[in-house]
C-alpha positions as CSV (number, residue, x, y, z in Angstrom):
1,M,0.0,0.0,0.0
2,K,1.3,3.4,-0.9
3,T,1.6,5.8,2.0
4,R,0.4,9.4,1.3
5,I,0.9,12.3,3.7
6,A,-0.4,15.8,3.2
7,L,1.0,18.5,5.5
8,A,-0.5,22.0,5.7
9,L,2.0,24.7,6.7
10,F,0.1,26.8,9.3
11,F,2.6,29.6,9.1
12,L,2.1,29.9,5.3
13,P,-1.7,29.8,5.0
14,F,-1.6,31.1,1.4
15,C,0.6,28.2,0.2
16,G,-0.2,24.5,-0.1
17,F,2.4,21.9,0.7
18,A,2.1,18.1,0.1
19,L,4.5,15.2,0.5
20,D,4.1,11.9,-1.1
21,F,6.6,9.0,-0.7
22,G,7.0,5.3,-1.3
23,I,9.4,2.6,-2.4
24,F,9.4,0.4,-5.5
25,I,11.1,-3.0,-5.2
26,E,12.0,-5.3,-8.2
27,N,13.8,-8.6,-8.2
28,E,14.7,-10.1,-11.6
29,F,16.1,-13.6,-11.9
30,F,17.1,-14.9,-15.3
31,V,19.0,-17.7,-16.9
32,E,20.6,-16.9,-20.2
33,S,22.4,-19.7,-22.1
34,S,25.5,-20.2,-19.7
35,L,24.8,-17.2,-17.5
36,I,22.8,-17.2,-14.3
37,Q,22.0,-13.7,-12.8
38,N,19.8,-12.2,-10.1
39,N,19.2,-8.4,-10.1
40,F,17.7,-6.7,-7.0
41,N,16.6,-3.1,-7.3
42,A,15.0,-0.9,-4.6
43,N,13.9,2.6,-5.5
44,P,12.7,4.8,-2.5
45,W,11.1,8.0,-3.8
46,F,9.7,11.3,-2.5
47,N,7.5,13.8,-4.3
48,V,7.0,17.3,-2.8
49,K,4.4,19.9,-4.1
50,F,5.1,23.4,-2.9
51,D,1.8,25.1,-3.9
52,K,-1.9,24.3,-4.4
53,Q,-1.7,25.1,-8.2
54,N,1.1,22.5,-8.6
55,K,3.3,25.0,-10.3
56,L,6.4,24.0,-8.5
57,S,7.2,20.4,-7.4
58,F,10.3,18.3,-6.6
59,F,10.7,14.5,-7.2
60,L,13.6,12.6,-5.6
61,S,14.5,8.9,-5.9
62,F,17.4,6.6,-5.2
63,E,18.5,3.5,-6.9
64,L,19.9,0.7,-4.8
65,F,20.7,-2.4,-6.9
66,N,22.7,-5.5,-6.5
67,K,23.7,-7.8,-9.4
68,N,24.5,-11.4,-8.6
69,K,26.3,-12.7,-11.7
70,N,27.4,-16.3,-11.4
71,S,27.8,-15.8,-7.6
72,E,29.7,-12.5,-8.0
73,H,28.1,-9.7,-6.1
74,D,28.2,-6.0,-7.2
75,F,26.2,-3.6,-5.1
76,I,25.6,-0.1,-6.6
77,S,23.8,3.0,-5.3
78,S,23.0,6.2,-7.1
79,F,20.3,8.9,-7.6
80,G,17.5,7.8,-9.8
81,L,15.0,10.1,-11.4
82,T,15.4,13.4,-9.5
83,Y,14.1,16.7,-10.8
84,F,12.4,20.0,-10.2
85,S,9.2,20.7,-12.2
86,Y,8.0,24.2,-12.8
87,N,4.8,25.1,-14.6
88,P,4.4,28.9,-14.7
89,L,1.8,28.7,-17.4
90,P,-0.7,25.9,-18.4
91,C,1.1,25.7,-21.8
92,F,4.7,25.8,-20.5
93,N,6.7,23.4,-18.4
94,I,10.3,23.1,-17.3
95,L,12.0,20.0,-15.8
96,F,15.5,20.2,-14.4
97,G,17.6,17.4,-12.9
98,R,18.0,13.7,-13.7
99,L,15.3,13.0,-16.3
100,H,14.2,10.2,-18.6
101,Y,14.6,11.1,-22.3
102,S,13.9,9.2,-25.5
103,D,13.3,10.1,-29.1
104,K,10.0,9.4,-30.7
105,A,11.2,6.3,-32.6
106,L,13.7,4.9,-30.1
107,L,16.4,5.0,-32.7
108,I,18.9,7.5,-31.2
109,A,18.7,8.0,-27.5
110,D,16.7,6.4,-24.6
111,G,17.6,6.4,-20.9
112,V,18.2,8.6,-17.8
113,F,20.3,11.7,-18.3
114,D,21.3,14.8,-16.3
115,G,20.0,18.1,-17.7
116,F,16.8,20.0,-18.4
117,T,13.8,19.9,-20.7
118,G,11.5,22.8,-21.6
119,E,8.2,22.3,-23.3
120,L,5.8,24.8,-24.9
121,R,2.4,23.7,-26.1
122,T,0.2,25.8,-28.5
123,A,-2.2,23.8,-30.6
124,P,-1.5,22.1,-32.9
125,F,2.2,22.5,-32.1
126,K,4.4,21.3,-29.2
127,F,8.0,22.5,-29.0
128,T,10.5,20.8,-26.8
129,V,14.2,21.7,-26.1
130,S,16.4,19.5,-24.0
131,A,20.1,19.5,-23.0
132,F,21.9,16.6,-21.2
133,Y,25.2,15.5,-19.8
134,T,26.2,11.9,-19.3
135,G,29.4,12.0,-17.2
136,L,27.7,11.7,-13.8
137,L,25.7,8.6,-14.7
138,Q,26.7,5.1,-13.7
139,K,27.1,2.5,-16.5
140,E,24.4,0.3,-15.0
141,Q,21.8,3.2,-15.2
142,T,22.1,4.1,-18.9
143,K,23.8,2.2,-21.7
144,I,25.8,4.8,-23.7
145,I,27.5,3.8,-26.9
146,M,31.3,3.8,-26.4
147,N,33.9,4.5,-29.1
148,R,37.5,3.2,-29.0
149,T,38.7,6.1,-26.9
150,D,35.8,5.5,-24.4
151,F,36.8,1.8,-24.1
152,E,40.3,2.7,-23.1
153,E,39.1,4.7,-20.1
154,Y,35.6,3.5,-19.2
155,E,35.5,-0.3,-19.9
156,D,37.5,-1.0,-16.7
157,S,35.1,-2.6,-14.2
158,K,36.5,-0.2,-11.5
159,N,35.2,2.8,-13.5
160,Y,31.4,3.0,-12.8
161,Y,30.7,6.1,-14.8
162,T,29.6,6.5,-18.4
163,P,31.7,8.5,-21.0
164,K,31.4,12.3,-20.8
165,K,29.1,13.5,-23.6
166,I,26.8,16.4,-24.0
167,F,23.8,16.3,-26.3
168,V,21.1,18.8,-27.2
169,S,17.7,18.0,-28.6
170,A,15.1,20.2,-30.3
171,E,11.8,18.7,-31.3
172,T,8.6,19.9,-32.9
173,E,5.4,17.9,-32.8
174,I,2.4,18.7,-35.0
175,K,-0.9,17.0,-34.2
176,D,-4.3,16.6,-36.0
177,V,-3.3,18.9,-38.9
178,F,-3.9,16.4,-41.7
179,G,-6.7,14.5,-39.9
180,Y,-7.8,13.2,-36.6
181,R,-5.0,11.4,-34.6
182,N,-2.3,12.3,-37.2
183,Q,1.0,13.5,-35.9
184,I,4.3,14.6,-37.4
185,N,7.6,14.9,-35.4
186,I,10.8,16.7,-36.4
187,N,13.7,16.1,-34.1
188,Y,17.2,17.5,-34.3
189,I,19.9,16.2,-31.9
190,T,23.5,17.2,-31.7
191,L,26.1,15.3,-29.7
192,Y,29.5,16.5,-28.5
193,D,32.1,14.0,-27.1
194,I,34.3,15.9,-24.6
195,N,36.5,13.0,-24.0
196,R,38.2,13.4,-27.4
197,N,40.6,16.1,-28.6
198,D,39.9,15.7,-32.3
199,G,36.6,17.4,-32.3
200,F,34.4,14.3,-32.6
201,D,30.7,15.2,-32.8
202,S,27.5,14.0,-34.4
203,Q,24.2,15.4,-35.5
204,Y,21.0,13.5,-36.0
205,L,17.8,14.4,-37.9
206,L,14.8,12.3,-37.1
207,L,11.5,12.5,-39.1
208,S,8.5,10.6,-37.9
209,A,4.8,10.4,-38.9
210,G,1.9,8.5,-37.4
211,F,-1.6,8.2,-38.7
212,P,-4.6,5.8,-38.6
213,F,-6.4,4.5,-41.7
214,F,-9.5,2.6,-42.2
215,S,-10.9,1.7,-38.8
216,D,-8.5,-0.9,-37.5
217,F,-5.1,0.1,-38.7
218,S,-2.5,2.7,-37.7
219,L,0.9,3.3,-39.2
220,F,4.1,4.9,-37.7
221,I,7.1,5.7,-40.0
222,S,10.5,7.0,-38.8
223,S,13.6,7.9,-40.7
224,A,16.9,9.0,-39.1
225,T,20.1,10.4,-40.6
226,G,23.2,10.9,-38.7
227,F,26.2,13.1,-39.6
228,A,29.4,12.4,-37.8
229,K,32.7,14.3,-38.0
230,N,35.7,12.3,-36.7
231,A,39.2,13.6,-37.1
232,G,38.2,15.8,-40.0
233,Q,36.4,13.0,-41.9
234,D,32.6,13.3,-42.6
235,M,30.4,10.3,-42.4
236,L,26.7,9.8,-43.0
237,H,24.8,6.9,-41.4
238,H,21.1,6.0,-41.5
239,A,18.3,4.1,-39.7
240,A,14.6,3.6,-40.3
241,K,11.6,2.0,-38.6
242,I,8.1,1.2,-39.8
243,T,5.3,-0.1,-37.5
244,L,1.8,-1.2,-38.6
245,D,-0.7,-1.8,-35.8
246,Y,-3.9,-3.8,-36.4
247,K,-6.7,-4.0,-33.9
248,P,-9.2,-6.5,-35.2
249,A,-12.8,-6.0,-34.3
250,F,-13.4,-9.7,-33.7
251,T,-11.0,-10.0,-30.7
252,L,-10.8,-8.4,-27.3
253,P,-10.7,-4.6,-27.3
254,D,-7.1,-4.3,-26.2
255,D,-5.7,-7.0,-28.5
256,V,-3.1,-5.7,-31.0
257,F,-1.2,-7.2,-33.9
258,S,1.9,-5.3,-34.8
259,F,4.1,-5.7,-37.9
260,C,7.5,-4.0,-37.6
261,F,10.5,-3.5,-39.8
262,L,13.8,-1.9,-38.6
263,W,16.9,-1.1,-40.7
264,S,20.3,0.4,-39.9
265,S,23.2,1.1,-42.2
266,G,26.5,-0.8,-42.0
267,R,30.0,0.2,-43.0
268,G,30.4,0.6,-46.7
269,D,26.7,0.3,-47.2
270,G,26.2,2.5,-50.3
271,G,28.9,4.9,-49.2
272,S,27.4,5.3,-45.7
273,G,28.9,4.5,-42.4
274,A,27.6,2.1,-39.7
275,W,24.6,3.5,-37.8
276,T,25.8,4.8,-34.4
277,S,23.2,5.9,-31.9
278,I,23.8,7.6,-28.5
279,S,22.2,4.8,-26.5
280,F,22.7,1.1,-26.9
281,F,19.5,-0.6,-28.2
282,E,19.1,-4.3,-28.0
283,Q,16.7,-5.7,-30.7
284,G,16.2,-9.2,-29.4
285,E,15.2,-11.1,-26.3
286,A,17.8,-13.9,-26.4
287,F,19.8,-12.5,-29.3
288,K,20.9,-9.1,-28.0
289,A,22.2,-7.6,-31.2
290,P,23.2,-4.0,-31.2
291,F,21.2,-1.9,-33.6
292,T,23.9,-1.3,-36.3
293,N,24.4,-3.1,-39.6
294,L,21.2,-4.8,-38.7
295,A,17.7,-5.2,-40.2
296,A,14.9,-7.0,-38.4
297,A,11.4,-8.0,-39.5
298,C,9.0,-8.5,-36.5
299,I,5.5,-9.7,-35.8
300,F,4.0,-9.0,-32.4
301,Y,0.7,-10.0,-30.8
302,K,-0.4,-8.3,-27.6
303,I,-3.4,-9.4,-25.6
304,K,-4.8,-7.9,-22.3
305,F,-7.1,-9.9,-20.0
306,L,-9.1,-7.2,-18.2
307,K,-6.7,-5.6,-15.8
308,L,-5.1,-8.8,-14.5
309,A,-2.6,-9.9,-17.2
310,N,-0.8,-8.7,-20.4
311,V,0.7,-11.3,-22.7
312,D,3.1,-10.5,-25.6
313,S,4.5,-12.8,-28.2
314,A,7.0,-11.9,-30.8
315,F,8.7,-13.5,-33.8
316,R,11.8,-11.8,-35.3
317,W,14.0,-12.4,-38.3
318,F,17.4,-10.8,-38.3
319,F,19.5,-9.8,-41.3
320,R,22.8,-8.0,-41.8
321,T,22.8,-4.9,-44.0
322,S,26.4,-5.0,-45.2
323,N,29.3,-7.4,-45.7
324,E,32.0,-5.6,-43.8
325,L,30.8,-4.8,-40.3
326,P,30.2,-7.8,-38.0
327,I,27.3,-8.0,-35.7
328,T,29.6,-8.5,-32.7
329,A,33.4,-8.7,-32.6
330,D,33.5,-12.5,-32.1
331,I,31.4,-13.5,-35.1
332,N,32.9,-14.4,-38.4
333,T,30.1,-13.2,-40.7
334,G,31.1,-14.7,-44.0
335,N,28.7,-13.8,-46.8
336,E,25.4,-14.9,-45.3
337,M,23.0,-11.9,-44.9
338,F,20.3,-13.8,-43.0
339,I,21.4,-14.3,-39.3
340,G,18.6,-16.2,-37.8
341,Q,15.1,-16.1,-36.1
342,E,13.8,-15.6,-32.6
343,L,10.6,-16.5,-30.8
344,A,9.8,-14.7,-27.5
345,F,7.0,-14.6,-24.9
346,N,6.4,-12.2,-22.1
347,A,3.5,-12.2,-19.6
348,D,2.7,-9.6,-16.9
349,F,0.4,-10.7,-14.1
350,I,-1.1,-7.9,-11.9
351,L,-2.3,-9.7,-8.8
352,F,-2.9,-6.5,-6.7
353,S,-2.5,-2.8,-7.3
354,D,0.9,-2.9,-5.6
355,F,2.1,-6.4,-6.5
356,A,2.9,-7.9,-9.9
357,F,5.2,-10.4,-11.5
358,N,6.6,-10.9,-15.0
359,S,7.7,-14.1,-16.8
360,G,9.4,-14.3,-20.1
361,F,11.2,-16.7,-22.4
362,G,13.1,-16.3,-25.7
363,I,14.9,-18.6,-28.0
364,F,17.1,-17.7,-31.0
365,I,18.1,-20.1,-33.7
366,P,20.9,-18.8,-35.9
367,Q,21.9,-19.8,-39.4
368,P,24.4,-22.7,-39.4
369,I,27.3,-20.3,-40.4
370,Y,26.8,-18.4,-37.2
371,G,26.3,-21.5,-35.0
372,E,29.8,-22.0,-33.7
373,A,30.2,-18.3,-32.8
374,L,26.7,-17.9,-31.2
375,G,26.5,-21.2,-29.4
376,F,24.0,-22.7,-32.0
377,V,21.0,-21.9,-29.9
378,L,20.6,-18.9,-27.6
379,W,17.9,-18.9,-25.0
380,K,16.8,-16.8,-22.0
381,F,14.3,-17.3,-19.2
382,K,13.4,-14.6,-16.7
383,L,11.1,-14.1,-13.7
384,T,10.5,-10.7,-12.2
385,V,8.6,-9.7,-9.0
386,K,7.5,-6.1,-8.6
387,I,6.3,-4.5,-5.3
388,Q,5.2,-0.9,-4.8
389,I,4.7,0.4,-1.2
């Protein structure tokens, strides 16, 4: 049960003050091919509202997590989501602190970062500007893509922090201009790596559009182009994502079929470079392929039983998009473009409002040419318990 306390400051009768706090506990146990691991995570949090109009508030959380990897313990503590929120106007909002950020298509950046976000809403537009720094985050909190210079300094297990990078995002969202529930997003992101002395930086342009058609279908299309400058050399790299959702009328109201295709450029792919995002995105359940030199075709089916359970199933086919860049450093790719297929299931069971558990299973069957490098068959089973107090 979540404890809620409201305190009225008698010496400030013209102000309202409220305090809300709790703790979120999660324990994940999984077996992954030859790896056995148990992750324990406790997140105590506090939320303070300083006035009745909720113009100014403060949210504070801590992350206490312990990773037991093949009987090796690693206990880490850090600040979680922690930020001030200021709403001077109904159409304007500012967040400052440790925030969650992700681009619309989940192609460039996703995770927790330190910085600020400002949002201005004036129908049909929404303008968002964000700026973040990564050097104060621990590697277990946010997976940042590391270049060769980063590996030399940050791959050491004794260094808990992520590489020092700064990135700025400017996004415009336009809704309901070309029809009901249609939206267009234009997102520009620039990244500066302050670890390097050769002026390494990258810029990204992401264009996204989403719209429904007929009565049961909705389509979301995204295309991203990156421009990197490394030691005076310019390089373009690309990624794209298409998702088609289908809600059939003959099934339960919350059932969804999804068809998805993702593509990222590889080295030497039509004169382009390998797609390099800010965050590390894993595209599989058992086969955790980084999203570079990779294409994936996916079919998802999501079903919701009232408010008690959510069940997801997924089937994925993985392909390489060039002949030069390997999927991982220890795979001899040869000339085979098709990598393999994966089948995965996940189920969330909500027993009470503050207690739930998740169970998942995935199996990946590679092409024979990848069998020796990948272990022939990759599989993963996980069981997660979640408690909120």
